[in-house]
ZAMARGU-4260 file (C-alpha; in steps of 0.2 Angstrom, whole numbers, plus 5000, padded with zeros to 4 digits):
<rodrens>
0) 4920/5080/5038 | 4934/5073/5028 | 4932/5058/5016 | 4944/5048/5005 | 4940/5040/4988
5) 4953/5031/4977 | 4947/5024/4961 | 4955/5012/4949 | 4973/5016/4954 | 4987/5009/4943
10) 5005/5012/4946 | 5018/5006/4934 | 5037/5007/4934 | 5051/4998/4925 | 5062/4984/4934
15) 5075/4974/4924 | 5066/4979/4907 | 5049/4973/4913 | 5034/4983/4917 | 5029/4981/4936
20) 5012/4986/4943 | 5012/4986/4962 | 4995/4993/4960 | 4983/4988/4947 | 4965/4995/4946
25) 4964/4997/4964 | 4950/5006/4973 | 4944/5009/4991 | 4936/5023/5001 | 4936/5028/5019
30) 4926/5041/5030 | 4929/5055/5043 | 4938/5051/5059 | 4943/5033/5054 | 4958/5023/5057
35) 4961/5015/5041 | 4973/5000/5039 | 4981/4995/5023 | 4986/4977/5026 | 4997/4965/5017
40) 5014/4957/5016 | 5030/4966/5009 | 5029/4970/4991 | 5010/4971/4989 | 5010/4990/4986
45) 5006/4997/5003 | 5020/5010/5003 | 5016/5014/4984 | 4998/5017/4989 | 5003/5028/5004
50) 5015/5038/4993 | 5001/5041/4981 | 4989/5047/4995 | 5003/5059/5001 | 5005/5067/4984
55) 5023/5060/4983 | 5020/5049/4969 | 5008/5051/4954 | 4999/5035/4949 | 4999/5030/4930
60) 4980/5029/4930 | 4965/5032/4942 | 4961/5046/4954 | 4962/5050/4972 | 4950/5063/4980
65) 4952/5069/4998 | 4940/5080/5006 | 4934/5087/4989 | 4951/5089/4982 | 4957/5078/4967
70) 4975/5075/4973 | 4980/5066/4957 | 4976/5083/4948 | 4987/5094/4959 | 5003/5101/4952
75) 5016/5114/4956 | 5011/5125/4971 | 4995/5117/4974 | 5003/5100/4976 | 5016/5108/4988
80) 5003/5115/4998 | 4994/5099/4999 | 5009/5090/5005 | 5013/5103/5018 | 4996/5106/5026
85) 4985/5092/5021 | 4995/5076/5022 | 5006/5072/5037 | 5018/5057/5034 | 5026/5046/5047
90) 5040/5037/5039 | 5045/5019/5043 | 5063/5023/5048 | 5057/5038/5058 | 5068/5049/5047
95) 5074/5060/5062 | 5089/5071/5061 | 5102/5063/5072 | 5110/5079/5078 | 5094/5087/5083
100) 5084/5085/5099 | 5066/5079/5099 | 5060/5096/5101 | 5071/5103/5086 | 5066/5088/5075
105) 5047/5093/5077 | 5051/5111/5074 | 5060/5108/5057 | 5045/5108/5046 | 5038/5124/5054
110) 5055/5133/5053 | 5056/5128/5034 | 5039/5135/5032 | 5045/5152/5039 | 5036/5150/5056
115) 5046/5161/5069 | 5057/5151/5081 | 5047/5154/5097 | 5031/5150/5089 | 5038/5134/5082
120) 5045/5129/5098 | 5029/5132/5107 | 5020/5121/5095 | 5033/5107/5097 | 5031/5108/5116
125) 5012/5105/5114 | 5014/5091/5102 | 5028/5082/5112 | 5016/5083/5127 | 5002/5076/5117
130) 5013/5061/5112 | 5019/5058/5130 | 5037/5065/5128 | 5036/5082/5137 | 5051/5076/5147
135) 5061/5070/5132 | 5061/5086/5121 | 5080/5089/5124 | 5085/5071/5120 | 5093/5066/5103
140) 5086/5051/5094 | 5101/5040/5100 | 5096/5044/5117 | 5078/5037/5115 | 5070/5020/5112
145) 5062/5015/5095 | 5045/5019/5102 | 5050/5036/5108 | 5057/5040/5091 | 5041/5035/5083
150) 5032/5046/5094 | 5043/5061/5089 | 5040/5056/5071 | 5021/5056/5074 | 5022/5073/5083
155) 5032/5080/5068 | 5018/5074/5056 | 5005/5084/5066 | 5014/5101/5066 | 5002/5108/5053
160) 4987/5100/5061 | 4984/5090/5045 | 4967/5081/5041 | 4976/5066/5034 | 4990/5057/5043
165) 4999/5043/5034 | 5010/5031/5044 | 5021/5018/5035 | 5024/5002/5045 | 5024/5012/5062
170) 5027/4996/5072 | 5040/4988/5062 | 5055/4992/5073 | 5046/4991/5090 | 5044/4978/5104
175) 5027/4973/5110 | 5027/4986/5124 | 5032/5000/5112 | 5019/4994/5100 | 5005/4996/5112
180) 5009/5014/5115 | 5011/5019/5097 | 4995/5010/5092 | 4985/5018/5106 | 4992/5035/5100
185) 4987/5032/5082 | 4970/5027/5087 | 4968/5043/5098 | 4973/5055/5084 | 4960/5047/5072
190) 4945/5058/5077 | 4932/5069/5068 | 4941/5080/5056 | 4956/5069/5054 | 4958/5052/5046
195) 4973/5041/5050 | 4979/5028/5036 | 4992/5015/5042 | 5001/5004/5030 | 5006/4988/5039
200) 5009/4969/5038 | 5005/4968/5057 | 4988/4961/5059 | 4987/4966/5078 | 4982/4984/5073
205) 4967/4977/5063 | 4958/4976/5080 | 4958/4995/5082 | 4954/4999/5064 | 4938/5006/5057
210) 4942/5001/5040 | 4953/4987/5034 | 4960/4988/5016 | 4968/4972/5010 | 4981/4974/4997
215) 4987/4956/4996 | 4980/4946/4981 | 4963/4938/4984 | 4963/4920/4988 | 4948/4910/4981
220) 4937/4902/4993 | 4943/4884/4997 | 4925/4878/4994 | 4924/4887/4977 | 4919/4875/4962
225) 4929/4875/4946 | 4925/4889/4935 | 4925/4887/4916 | 4929/4902/4905 | 4927/4903/4886
230) 4940/4914/4878 | 4940/4921/4860 | 4956/4922/4851 | 4966/4937/4857 | 4956/4939/4873
235) 4966/4943/4889 | 4962/4932/4904 | 4973/4941/4916 | 4986/4955/4916 | 5003/4956/4923
240) 5002/4964/4941 | 4984/4959/4943 | 4978/4950/4959 | 4979/4931/4958 | 4965/4920/4962
245) 4963/4904/4952 | 4975/4891/4943 | 4969/4887/4926 | 4969/4871/4915 | 4967/4872/4897
250) 4952/4862/4891 | 4953/4866/4872 | 4963/4878/4861 | 4979/4887/4866 | 4984/4901/4879
255) 4999/4912/4877 | 5009/4917/4893 | 5018/4933/4890 | 5027/4947/4900 | 5025/4966/4896
260) 5041/4975/4894 | 5044/4993/4899 | 5047/4998/4880 | 5029/4993/4876 | 5034/4976/4868
265) 5030/4959/4874 | 5040/4943/4878 | 5032/4926/4876 | 5035/4915/4890 | 5026/4899/4884
270) 5011/4893/4875 | 4999/4882/4885 | 4990/4868/4876 | 4975/4856/4881 | 4978/4847/4897
275) 4992/4859/4904 | 4990/4871/4917 | 4996/4889/4921 | 4994/4903/4933 | 4998/4892/4948
280) 5012/4903/4957 | 5001/4918/4961 | 4987/4909/4971 | 4999/4896/4979 | 5012/4909/4985
285) 5000/4924/4987 | 5008/4935/4974 | 5002/4946/4960 | 5002/4939/4942 | 5020/4939/4936
290) 5014/4938/4918 | 4999/4940/4907 | 4988/4926/4899 | 4979/4928/4882 | 4970/4916/4871
295) 4981/4912/4856 | 4966/4903/4848 | 4948/4902/4853 | 4950/4892/4870 | 4941/4885/4885
300) 4950/4885/4902 | 4944/4879/4919 | 4949/4889/4935 | 4953/4880/4951 | 4956/4887/4968
305) 4973/4883/4975 | 4967/4870/4987 | 4958/4860/4974 | 4972/4862/4961 | 4985/4855/4974
310) 4974/4840/4977 | 4972/4837/4958 | 4991/4841/4954 | 5001/4837/4970 | 5017/4837/4961
315) 5015/4853/4952 | 5032/4861/4950 | 5026/4879/4948 | 5031/4885/4931 | 5020/4899/4926
320) 5013/4916/4933
</rodrens>
């Protein structure tokens, strides 16, 4: 029985001189035979997380364990073996070779692995039949619909019979008729001995999922009461890239807003004094924190959910992270 555990994953990269964290101390787990949905809007880290699970990207911190193997600890040949035999990837744009038939596209990873042509062809035929394309094996991608191309991409991901199948936005380019067929197929291949993880913004698939992992920043409960926080000088309230929840108003002391740069230095954005607010854009726009907040002196701040904040400050222009 396969299992997946991701603990405290953080991914950092540089963009325009600033440090970007599409994933910040993110954790989740899933069990054998499950269809797992990574749900969230564009830019929330879904593809980044999928790439880490596939062994295509090494996180800055944290760990991934799949079926007893610490994926984040693999290097060299062991990592290549994991990518080839454990994780099958279905790319968002299909990534089919235009000049090859559906059958030949499915054969490609087997031929690259040294599998004889006849054996690779037989395996491709079995998989194309499994995905409902037995009669389309000799058609090129431009002769197939988007849904059919996605089915070919799924068949290709299954050539090594991997216990982990990863699909990136599999319904992104499909109409509703094609979506139904692809989702039914993904649901069907999630079975004991195999886990399917789908990254999507399409909430329709959640009805079929066993586990839903939401990557979008958390929205505070509309009924949540204001929350007072006492900060010692130098204490960090939240960090750049963290999930946004509350908007803060300074009751006493001063809070410094700063951005972390890719060279390890910091850039001050502003100093917030009593009566002023900060951190409103994240909760209001459902975005991660675009900067960090740290007490410049001993300070007291009060956190408000976005609904209450908008009632108290209807004209708030949105000037801080």
